[in-house]
Structure formats: structure tokens, C-alpha cells
C-alpha positions as semicolon CSV with decimal commas, in nm:
position;residue;x (nm);y (nm);z (nm)
1;M;2,657;-12,920;-4,379
2;P;2,403;-13,131;-4,194
3;G;2,404;-13,474;-4,251
4;P;2,103;-13,737;-4,293
5;D;1,787;-13,711;-4,187
6;P;1,819;-13,771;-3,811
7;G;1,411;-13,776;-3,752
8;P;1,159;-13,576;-3,624
9;G;1,253;-13,273;-3,337
10;P;1,084;-13,002;-3,166
11;A;0,819;-12,776;-3,350
12;V;1,013;-12,455;-3,322
13;L;1,422;-12,407;-3,309
14;V;1,515;-12,051;-3,183
15;A;1,873;-11,988;-3,177
16;G;1,972;-11,688;-2,941
17;A;1,815;-11,636;-2,592
18;G;1,846;-11,246;-2,592
19;P;1,494;-11,074;-2,532
20;T;1,375;-11,143;-2,871
21;G;1,453;-11,523;-2,857
22;L;1,333;-11,561;-2,505
23;L;0,964;-11,406;-2,610
24;A;0,936;-11,614;-2,897
25;A;1,001;-11,883;-2,687
26;C;0,731;-11,777;-2,422
27;E;0,489;-11,692;-2,696
28;L;0,525;-11,973;-2,851
29;L;0,506;-12,234;-2,552
30;R;0,223;-12,072;-2,372
31;R;0,057;-12,115;-2,702
32;G;0,070;-12,513;-2,678
33;V;0,427;-12,525;-2,914
34;P;0,700;-12,732;-2,809
35;V;1,022;-12,508;-2,850
36;R;1,393;-12,571;-2,813
37;L;1,625;-12,258;-2,730
38;V;1,997;-12,263;-2,768
39;D;2,235;-11,994;-2,729
40;Q;2,616;-12,012;-2,758
41;A;2,707;-11,774;-2,466
42;P;2,750;-11,985;-2,156
43;A;2,570;-11,765;-1,933
44;P;2,355;-11,431;-1,989
45;A;2,526;-11,092;-2,057
46;P;2,576;-10,909;-1,781
47;A;2,600;-10,579;-1,945
48;P;2,293;-10,346;-1,900
49;R;2,273;-10,296;-2,285
50;A;1,941;-10,207;-2,410
51;L;1,681;-10,003;-2,130
52;S;1,378;-9,867;-2,286
53;L;1,068;-10,044;-2,274
54;W;0,769;-9,839;-2,428
55;P;0,402;-9,905;-2,411
56;R;0,332;-10,092;-2,680
57;A;0,635;-10,360;-2,582
58;L;0,489;-10,361;-2,201
59;A;0,161;-10,442;-2,342
60;I;0,324;-10,748;-2,468
61;L;0,435;-10,828;-2,182
62;D;0,149;-10,784;-1,993
63;D;-0,015;-11,038;-2,204
64;L;0,280;-11,271;-2,142
65;G;0,226;-11,223;-1,757
66;I;0,544;-11,029;-1,629
67;G;0,427;-10,678;-1,732
68;D;0,370;-10,573;-1,366
69;D;0,705;-10,722;-1,279
70;V;0,846;-10,519;-1,543
71;R;0,721;-10,170;-1,383
72;A;0,770;-10,250;-1,058
73;A;1,172;-10,315;-1,099
74;S;1,203;-10,004;-1,382
75;V;1,163;-9,621;-1,374
76;R;0,916;-9,443;-1,546
77;I;1,026;-9,177;-1,819
78;D;0,781;-8,883;-1,858
79;G;0,978;-8,697;-2,112
80;Y;1,252;-8,531;-2,263
81;R;1,434;-8,196;-2,190
82;Y;1,703;-8,035;-2,454
83;F;1,983;-7,802;-2,381
84;T;2,199;-7,639;-2,618
85;G;2,528;-7,455;-2,527
86;G;2,412;-7,512;-2,159
87;R;2,060;-7,318;-2,188
88;P;1,760;-7,461;-2,188
89;L;1,627;-7,518;-2,558
90;A;1,308;-7,747;-2,507
91;A;1,085;-8,022;-2,308
92;F;0,856;-8,271;-2,418
93;A;0,648;-8,449;-2,204
94;F;0,488;-8,783;-2,241
95;P;0,157;-8,815;-2,146
96;A;0,101;-9,147;-1,871
97;W;-0,015;-9,377;-2,196
98;C;0,295;-9,283;-2,365
99;A;0,538;-9,311;-2,086
100;A;0,837;-9,555;-2,136
101;R;1,024;-9,785;-1,840
102;N;1,360;-9,800;-1,795
103;L;1,537;-10,125;-1,698
104;P;1,849;-10,278;-1,793
105;Q;1,825;-10,580;-2,054
106;Y;1,990;-10,827;-1,843
107;E;1,702;-10,777;-1,610
108;T;1,428;-10,770;-1,860
109;E;1,582;-11,076;-1,963
110;A;1,594;-11,245;-1,646
111;L;1,241;-11,182;-1,595
112;L;1,185;-11,341;-1,934
113;T;1,415;-11,644;-1,845
114;R;1,167;-11,713;-1,534
115;R;0,839;-11,718;-1,752
116;L;1,041;-11,932;-2,015
117;H;1,077;-12,189;-1,719
118;E;0,743;-12,145;-1,588
119;L;0,614;-12,202;-1,919
120;G;0,810;-12,530;-1,920
121;G;1,075;-12,422;-2,118
122;T;1,448;-12,411;-2,078
123;V;1,771;-12,224;-2,235
124;E;2,063;-12,435;-2,367
125;R;2,361;-12,281;-2,298
126;G;2,682;-12,329;-2,474
127;V;2,510;-12,434;-2,804
128;R;2,580;-12,282;-3,098
129;L;2,381;-12,339;-3,427
130;V;2,697;-12,398;-3,726
131;D;2,482;-12,491;-4,014
132;F;2,134;-12,563;-4,163
133;A;1,962;-12,690;-4,504
134;P;1,596;-12,727;-4,600
135;A;1,472;-13,046;-4,569
136;D;1,131;-13,202;-4,662
137;G;0,868;-13,018;-4,450
138;G;1,131;-12,864;-4,224
139;V;1,487;-12,768;-4,148
140;T;1,805;-12,973;-4,070
141;V;2,040;-12,819;-3,852
142;A;2,367;-12,870;-3,712
143;L;2,468;-12,737;-3,322
144;R;2,772;-12,749;-3,189
145;H;2,834;-12,783;-2,805
146;A;3,026;-12,640;-2,566
147;D;3,215;-13,001;-2,555
148;G;3,294;-12,982;-2,918
149;R;3,009;-13,228;-2,966
150;T;2,816;-13,172;-3,301
151;E;2,410;-13,279;-3,267
152;R;2,224;-13,310;-3,591
153;A;1,872;-13,245;-3,566
154;R;1,549;-13,149;-3,720
155;T;1,273;-12,881;-3,667
156;P;1,002;-12,745;-3,874
157;Y;1,134;-12,382;-3,823
158;L;1,414;-12,202;-3,736
159;L;1,414;-11,867;-3,593
160;G;1,729;-11,676;-3,579
161;A;1,752;-11,454;-3,304
162;D;2,111;-11,472;-3,272
163;G;2,218;-11,079;-3,294
164;A;2,391;-10,878;-3,497
165;R;2,658;-11,115;-3,633
166;S;2,382;-11,358;-3,715
167;T;2,510;-11,715;-3,808
168;V;2,168;-11,751;-3,916
169;R;2,154;-11,445;-4,140
170;E;2,503;-11,577;-4,255
171;R;2,418;-11,892;-4,368
172;L;2,118;-11,762;-4,545
173;G;2,323;-11,536;-4,762
174;T;2,149;-11,234;-4,713
175;G;2,276;-10,910;-4,714
176;F;2,297;-10,660;-4,381
177;V;2,219;-10,357;-4,615
178;G;2,252;-9,960;-4,442
179;S;2,540;-9,769;-4,295
180;T;2,774;-9,668;-4,010
181;Y;2,745;-9,353;-3,855
182;P;3,058;-9,113;-3,845
183;M;3,088;-9,120;-3,482
184;T;3,165;-9,355;-3,154
185;F;2,953;-9,347;-2,836
186;A;3,091;-9,370;-2,508
187;V;2,831;-9,520;-2,251
188;L;2,901;-9,509;-1,858
189;D;2,629;-9,632;-1,596
190;T;2,733;-9,457;-1,269
191;R;2,579;-9,348;-0,956
192;V;2,641;-8,976;-0,935
193;G;2,661;-8,716;-0,632
194;G;2,664;-8,309;-0,655
195;S;2,395;-8,156;-0,804
196;A;2,042;-8,375;-0,843
197;L;1,941;-8,506;-1,146
198;P;1,557;-8,574;-1,227
199;P;1,457;-8,937;-1,201
200;G;1,211;-8,985;-1,494
201;E;1,345;-8,714;-1,767
202;I;1,592;-8,822;-2,025
203;R;1,826;-8,498;-2,080
204;Y;1,996;-8,387;-2,377
205;Y;2,307;-8,158;-2,357
206;Q;2,360;-8,038;-2,703
207;A;2,708;-7,834;-2,782
208;R;2,957;-7,767;-3,045
209;S;3,172;-8,061;-2,946
210;G;2,891;-8,321;-2,951
211;T;2,603;-8,443;-2,762
212;L;2,592;-8,558;-2,438
213;V;2,262;-8,768;-2,301
214;I;2,159;-8,873;-1,937
215;V;1,915;-9,131;-1,896
216;P;1,783;-9,272;-1,524
217;M;1,812;-9,610;-1,455
218;P;1,710;-9,825;-1,147
219;G;1,882;-9,789;-0,860
220;D;2,002;-9,434;-0,854
221;V;2,198;-9,523;-1,152
222;F;2,213;-9,306;-1,447
223;R;2,336;-9,363;-1,802
224;I;2,591;-9,103;-1,949
225;L;2,632;-9,153;-2,341
226;A;2,836;-8,924;-2,521
227;A;2,887;-8,907;-2,901
228;L;3,251;-8,842;-3,001
229;P;3,403;-8,786;-3,343
230;E;3,458;-9,081;-3,546
231;G;3,832;-9,282;-3,432
232;A;3,802;-9,086;-3,102
233;P;3,987;-9,339;-2,876
234;A;3,748;-9,469;-2,612
235;P;3,718;-9,206;-2,268
236;G;3,808;-9,371;-1,920
237;V;3,602;-9,258;-1,627
238;T;3,812;-8,917;-1,605
239;T;3,729;-8,849;-1,971
240;M;3,358;-8,882;-1,902
241;Q;3,349;-8,642;-1,611
242;E;3,545;-8,384;-1,840
243;L;3,264;-8,435;-2,084
244;I;3,010;-8,376;-1,814
245;D;3,177;-8,063;-1,696
246;T;3,217;-7,946;-2,036
247;R;2,868;-8,048;-2,200
248;G;2,641;-8,154;-1,958
249;P;2,515;-8,007;-1,611
250;R;2,713;-7,857;-1,364
251;G;2,785;-7,983;-1,025
252;V;2,759;-8,332;-1,108
253;R;2,988;-8,586;-1,012
254;I;3,076;-8,958;-1,098
255;T;3,065;-9,151;-0,765
256;E;3,015;-9,510;-0,832
257;P;3,096;-9,618;-1,206
258;V;2,902;-9,922;-1,272
259;H;2,910;-10,026;-1,623
260;H;3,169;-9,874;-1,918
261;A;3,189;-9,919;-2,296
262;A;3,212;-9,760;-2,648
263;F;3,080;-9,875;-2,942
264;R;3,010;-9,765;-3,324
265;V;2,648;-9,735;-3,403
266;H;2,492;-9,865;-3,754
267;A;2,169;-9,871;-3,925
268;R;2,093;-10,177;-4,109
269;R;1,824;-10,398;-4,212
270;A;1,857;-10,760;-4,346
271;A;1,777;-10,779;-4,737
272;V;1,537;-11,079;-4,641
273;L;1,372;-11,165;-4,330
274;R;1,256;-11,489;-4,445
275;R;1,375;-11,803;-4,654
276;G;1,130;-12,077;-4,667
277;R;1,099;-12,203;-4,304
278;V;1,412;-11,970;-4,143
279;F;1,327;-11,650;-4,005
280;L;1,529;-11,352;-3,932
281;L;1,411;-11,154;-3,611
282;G;1,548;-10,893;-3,321
283;D;1,905;-10,767;-3,428
284;A;2,010;-11,054;-3,644
285;A;1,728;-10,830;-3,896
286;H;1,795;-10,490;-3,780
287;V;1,998;-10,269;-3,612
288;H;2,007;-9,896;-3,560
289;S;2,049;-9,592;-3,357
290;P;2,000;-9,604;-2,972
291;A;1,810;-9,270;-3,021
292;G;1,474;-9,324;-2,892
293;G;1,551;-9,656;-2,726
294;Q;1,347;-9,849;-3,001
295;G;1,574;-10,133;-3,068
296;M;1,470;-10,390;-2,809
297;N;1,113;-10,318;-2,863
298;N;1,138;-10,347;-3,232
299;G;1,266;-10,702;-3,173
300;L;1,024;-10,818;-2,902
301;Q;0,739;-10,694;-3,171
302;D;0,901;-10,944;-3,458
303;A;0,888;-11,236;-3,182
304;H;0,536;-11,155;-3,097
305;N;0,402;-11,132;-3,455
306;L;0,600;-11,422;-3,576
307;A;0,498;-11,670;-3,291
308;W;0,107;-11,633;-3,303
309;K;0,134;-11,709;-3,654
310;L;0,362;-12,013;-3,614
311;A;0,126;-12,135;-3,364
312;A;-0,179;-12,110;-3,539
313;V;0,003;-12,259;-3,854
314;L;0,137;-12,543;-3,650
315;H;-0,199;-12,600;-3,443
316;G;-0,374;-12,630;-3,816
317;D;-0,589;-12,358;-3,735
318;S;-0,411;-12,115;-4,014
319;P;-0,289;-12,216;-4,350
320;A;0,082;-12,170;-4,403
321;S;0,014;-11,872;-4,621
322;L;-0,048;-11,674;-4,276
323;L;0,322;-11,663;-4,264
324;D;0,361;-11,477;-4,589
325;G;0,261;-11,154;-4,381
326;Y;0,550;-11,140;-4,148
327;E;0,831;-11,019;-4,366
328;A;0,605;-10,733;-4,523
329;E;0,477;-10,637;-4,208
330;R;0,802;-10,618;-3,978
331;E;0,989;-10,488;-4,257
332;E;0,738;-10,210;-4,284
333;A;0,775;-10,150;-3,902
334;T;1,148;-10,124;-3,919
335;R;1,188;-9,902;-4,171
336;R;1,015;-9,644;-3,968
337;I;1,195;-9,667;-3,698
338;V;1,535;-9,671;-3,875
339;R;1,396;-9,351;-4,054
340;D;1,302;-9,178;-3,712
341;T;1,589;-9,286;-3,522
342;D;1,801;-9,158;-3,787
343;V;1,655;-8,815;-3,765
344;Q;1,709;-8,817;-3,412
345;T;2,083;-8,929;-3,449
346;R;2,129;-8,651;-3,696
347;A;1,996;-8,372;-3,483
348;W;2,298;-8,513;-3,227
349;M;2,544;-8,509;-3,520
350;A;2,471;-8,136;-3,636
351;D;2,818;-7,905;-3,646
352;G;2,869;-7,557;-3,762
353;R;2,658;-7,254;-3,678
354;V;2,390;-7,298;-3,955
355;R;2,270;-7,628;-3,864
356;V;2,275;-7,593;-3,490
357;A;2,065;-7,304;-3,570
358;V;1,863;-7,464;-3,749
359;R;1,794;-7,778;-3,530
360;D;1,754;-7,545;-3,231
361;T;1,473;-7,332;-3,431
362;A;1,301;-7,651;-3,523
363;F;1,309;-7,774;-3,128
364;R;1,180;-7,461;-3,012
365;L;0,904;-7,451;-3,277
366;L;0,815;-7,822;-3,178
367;D;0,815;-7,730;-2,767
368;R;0,574;-7,413;-2,853
369;T;0,339;-7,650;-3,054
370;G;0,318;-7,962;-2,849
371;A;0,393;-8,109;-3,142
372;V;0,624;-8,395;-2,993
373;T;0,343;-8,436;-2,686
374;R;0,029;-8,479;-2,908
375;F;0,153;-8,663;-3,222
376;Y;0,504;-8,804;-3,242
377;A;0,467;-8,925;-2,843
378;P;0,227;-9,174;-2,918
379;V;0,438;-9,313;-3,224
380;M;0,727;-9,346;-3,009
381;A;0,503;-9,544;-2,764
382;G;0,401;-9,759;-3,046
383;H;0,012;-9,685;-3,032
384;R;0,025;-9,560;-3,348
385;L;0,179;-9,902;-3,502
386;A;-0,009;-10,014;-3,844
387;Y;0,043;-10,245;-4,117
388;R;-0,030;-10,181;-4,442
389;P;-0,337;-10,357;-4,573
390;Q;-0,242;-10,595;-4,840
391;R;-0,586;-10,699;-4,949
392;R;-0,873;-10,503;-5,130
393;T;-1,102;-10,715;-4,856
394;Q;-0,932;-10,588;-4,538
395;G;-1,119;-10,293;-4,597
396;P;-1,502;-10,157;-4,648
397;A;-1,627;-10,106;-4,974
398;R;-1,716;-9,755;-4,854
399;R;-1,439;-9,583;-4,632
400;C;-1,519;-9,446;-4,253
401;G;-1,340;-9,231;-4,023
402;G;-1,304;-9,492;-3,774
403;V;-0,993;-9,727;-3,686
404;R;-0,879;-9,904;-4,018
405;A;-0,728;-10,246;-4,088
406;G;-0,375;-10,278;-3,949
407;E;-0,427;-10,070;-3,691
408;L;-0,401;-10,162;-3,311
409;F;-0,752;-10,196;-3,177
410;P;-0,777;-10,048;-2,864
411;R;-0,719;-10,263;-2,577
412;G;-0,935;-10,369;-2,296
413;V;-1,223;-10,396;-2,539
414;V;-1,119;-10,753;-2,636
415;D;-0,835;-10,984;-2,528
416;G;-0,533;-11,061;-2,710
417;S;-0,481;-11,408;-2,677
418;A;-0,689;-11,550;-2,991
419;W;-0,881;-11,425;-3,340
420;V;-1,185;-11,247;-3,195
421;L;-1,461;-11,092;-3,466
422;L;-1,627;-10,812;-3,339
423;L;-1,978;-10,740;-3,410
424;A;-2,056;-10,377;-3,364
425;V;-2,473;-10,400;-3,344
426;R;-2,729;-10,157;-3,326
427;P;-3,033;-10,262;-3,122
428;G;-3,363;-10,360;-3,274
429;A;-3,382;-10,477;-3,623
430;G;-3,158;-10,494;-3,904
431;A;-2,883;-10,729;-3,733
432;A;-2,944;-11,011;-3,963
433;W;-2,591;-10,955;-4,086
434;A;-2,431;-11,001;-3,735
435;E;-2,586;-11,353;-3,672
436;E;-2,472;-11,443;-4,037
437;A;-2,084;-11,303;-3,946
438;A;-2,099;-11,460;-3,637
439;A;-2,202;-11,785;-3,812
440;A;-1,947;-11,765;-4,033
441;A;-1,684;-11,724;-3,776
442;A;-1,788;-12,003;-3,524
443;G;-1,713;-12,212;-3,851
444;R;-1,380;-12,108;-3,869
445;R;-1,099;-12,230;-3,629
446;G;-0,958;-12,032;-3,343
447;V;-1,218;-11,748;-3,416
448;R;-1,435;-11,619;-3,118
449;P;-1,733;-11,374;-3,227
450;V;-1,818;-11,092;-2,944
451;R;-2,145;-10,906;-3,017
452;L;-2,128;-10,528;-2,864
453;P;-2,385;-10,264;-2,879
454;L;-2,279;-9,977;-3,143
455;R;-2,308;-9,764;-2,880
456;A;-2,051;-9,935;-2,627
457;A;-1,807;-10,024;-2,917
458;A;-1,818;-9,662;-3,065
459;P;-1,546;-9,461;-2,819
460;A;-1,297;-9,779;-2,938
461;T;-1,404;-9,777;-3,281
462;R;-1,470;-9,447;-3,382
463;C;-1,701;-9,517;-3,641
464;R;-2,092;-9,479;-3,579
465;R;-2,220;-9,745;-3,817
466;P;-2,273;-10,075;-3,729
467;G;-1,979;-10,323;-3,860
468;Y;-1,720;-10,588;-3,794
469;Y;-1,380;-10,604;-3,703
470;L;-1,174;-10,927;-3,724
471;I;-0,882;-10,867;-3,476
472;R;-0,540;-11,097;-3,469
473;P;-0,398;-11,248;-3,176
474;D;-0,137;-10,950;-3,150
475;G;-0,408;-10,700;-3,150
476;H;-0,386;-10,568;-3,493
477;I;-0,718;-10,526;-3,717
478;A;-0,692;-10,795;-4,004
479;A;-1,016;-10,668;-4,173
480;H;-1,289;-10,413;-4,102
481;G;-1,607;-10,378;-4,291
482;H;-1,991;-10,308;-4,266
483;P;-2,313;-10,527;-4,292
484;Q;-2,310;-10,476;-4,669
485;D;-1,910;-10,580;-4,676
486;A;-1,996;-10,942;-4,571
487;P;-1,805;-11,100;-4,879
488;R;-1,538;-10,934;-4,796
489;L;-1,515;-11,079;-4,451
490;H;-1,596;-11,419;-4,563
491;A;-1,282;-11,360;-4,807
492;E;-1,035;-11,264;-4,511
493;L;-1,174;-11,540;-4,287
494;R;-1,081;-11,811;-4,539
495;Y;-0,750;-11,630;-4,572
496;A;-0,669;-11,609;-4,182
497;T;-0,829;-11,943;-4,085
498;R;-0,924;-12,295;-4,150
499;A;-1,277;-12,419;-4,153
500;R;-1,347;-12,647;-3,805
């Protein structure tokens, strides 16, 4: 266990410098919170690993200042196309506002690391967190350096973003509940010759022997992902070519392999995401199937959700109880992702004539109705991410048909860097409530009141009644109500912020 209290240290210690840890450190630094970021690896991992960045994650990276760089380096994915037994089955197009970007994880990490340096941060490589213990007003940690030296330090908060084999999670003693799929995944990133493959479309070739997925990557590289029976040996390049020939498109040849790996897929969640001043996020908190490309996005959203709350608490703008929402919100989001990716993964696993027929019938129906494009694409994009309200005061006494508490407020109306109280006001008489609400917001730390004419606000709010929208720094609506709901607004302002 760590030894005696060594004195004060940086505000936040982040263990793990993957995308999640890097974003958490960047978000804290840009909000004026000192950070120490450590990683046991001597250098960044060179493997491409995760690829997909969906619009919600891209919006987060836009706010950080690297969204344009991600778009310039990546390829856009405009839809999925499915085949069964070599025949076309279904095609699902993504509207432009729901399109994903594919970029190898190490390139995303490189862009985040560059931004970290611009913000004054750094990654301490070859430093492993080996233990920690609660301390008065913080956490005492033990760090093992590459030269064998053990350092003891103290930090008010510890963030465990140290991957699926997390030391932080292990030392917390919390379970990693879930299951392992009865299959092996083989992945080969390669340039190809022969028949051309579309650059902006992910293709799923479903056969009785298993599923083959072809995913475009930057630099004219394609990821070939094959689902194999449990216990199957890891295939080499020759076997992967045979799988393409038997399951996939005709005439496609592997010409220049870039990366090759085999792995098992798990669907697991940490039993708790927080104990006291220690938090779990990213793969340390949850792992799931690569279907739908949600893994890295989920970790980035963990980091974004937690970082602004920590900054508000550390700056004294919000009470420490604000941090209580992290676990409930991110558990809820992760449950949905695990559920959705499980459905997709089990579609890949369908075997037997009856199961395949049921799956194919469902896909044809989804294609004909356009349901995926209209309803599911926005979910995958992250536009429909909403947190369940925890308090009655978060909503109006009289329900309306507009955006609700917990939903993301449409971007572009207000910025996402601080608390905003948006007041949608009908010009003329009867706006005294708005003056009182603005005064209440001005009396709280970190809240900026913004008035908009009701006509200008209605396209974003979908509500034609005057009202208020208390918007969090991460863009989610903390509370919504109408003029008669002023007591509810005051309660929410007291819950989330401190008086000036």
C-alpha cells in the first residue's frame, strides 16, 4: 500500500494515455485544471485498433479544436451494405449529419497528444500505477517508474482509463460483469488489388460459414474482419484470402498487408464506475463488440462527461454532489450500446437455415422501410444520446412536445464551453419571468444567461411556448420549464452551481 501522505500534488491523476485518458486530460487542462497523465507503455501503441468516430464524438473533438484535423485525415462512411450468400441483401444509407469518420486509433491518439502538448500537458511514459488508497481529501497513489523506482504521490482525484485489464479497476475490487462471445475475430488491414471496393461504404458479407466485413480506412487501406468459430486457429494472410474468396466479393486480392491480429470479443461492464474520488472510464469501465464501431466513442464520451464536472467542482463553481451523476449517466449510455452492439453481433453469428432466413427477412424489411436511415442512424451517430432525468425539477410541471431534460441541445444555438441558461421569450409584455430567471442565473457561478426571441429559438427547441433551457457545458439539457416553473429552475440552479 502507498506510504505516508507525501503532500499535495496535481489536481487530477489520469492513469492511461489511450484516447479516453488523453481526452480527459485535454478537457481538464483547457478548463484550467492541472493534470498528471501516466501510462505504463514506453511508447504509443502502433496498432490501428479502433477506427470509427461518430458525429457526437466529432463534436467533442471540434470543441477541443482538432475536429477539422480528424476530418482531413480520415475517410467518411456514408452507409452499410449487406450481402447474404453472395447476393445483395440490404443497404442502409447515412444522412450527411449522421456519417461516421474512420481513422486508425493511433492517429486519433497522435492528434489528441498534439493538443495535449499545446495545452501544456505531457504523457509520462513507462510509469505504471500499482496501488492507491483513500486519503483525507484525496487519494494516495504508488507509481512504478521504468527504472524500478516507486514514487508516492497524492491527488484529489484518480481517473482510471488504463484499459480492459485496468489496475485501477482491479484495486477497486469491483467486478467486470458480462460474457465472452463464442467466436474469434480475425482482422487484416491491407491494400487490395483486383476488383474495386467503394471507399465510403462498409460491406457485410454473411455466409453460412460466418461473416466477413470490409471497412475502408485512410490511405487506400481496407480492414478485413472475419468472424470464426470458437477455438479456430488464427488465420494467416493466405487463409484470409481464402475467406475473402469464399465469403466476400469476387476478384479482391490482398496485395500489401499492413496489420494482422486475432482476438476474442467480450461484452462486460464494471460493476461500479466510482468509489469516492476514484473513477473508471473507457475500456477500464466497459468493453463490447466492435459491431457498429462504438467503443472508442463511448470512452471519449465518458471522459467528456466527467472532465467538465471535475473542473466545475475543483474550481468551486459546483458542489461535489455534481459528480454523483457520472456513474448513473454513463452506465445508462453503456447499457444501450452493449444492447445494440449485441444485436448486431448476433446477426453475424446466425447459423442454421431458419435463423439465417429470419435475419435476412428482417434486413430486407429494414431496407424497404428506410427505418435504419431515419431512426437508427441518428442513434449510432450519437444525436439521440439522452440521460434519464433524476429529479422532478428537471422538467416542467406541464409537459410539452419540445426537447426534454437529458437530451442534447442542438448545436450552433449556444456554445458548449460553460453553463448556459437559454431564455426563449415572446417579445412584448409578460417577460418579467425571464428577467427574474436571468438574475437568478447571474447570481450563480459559471452560468451565462442568453435571451432569444421565441421565434428564433423554436426551430431548435421544437417548443412554441416561452420557456427556459438550462444547458450543461457538455451540451445536455439539465433542466427545462416554462414561466410558471421558476421554482423548479431555482432548485436546479442550486443543485448544479454555487452562488457567486
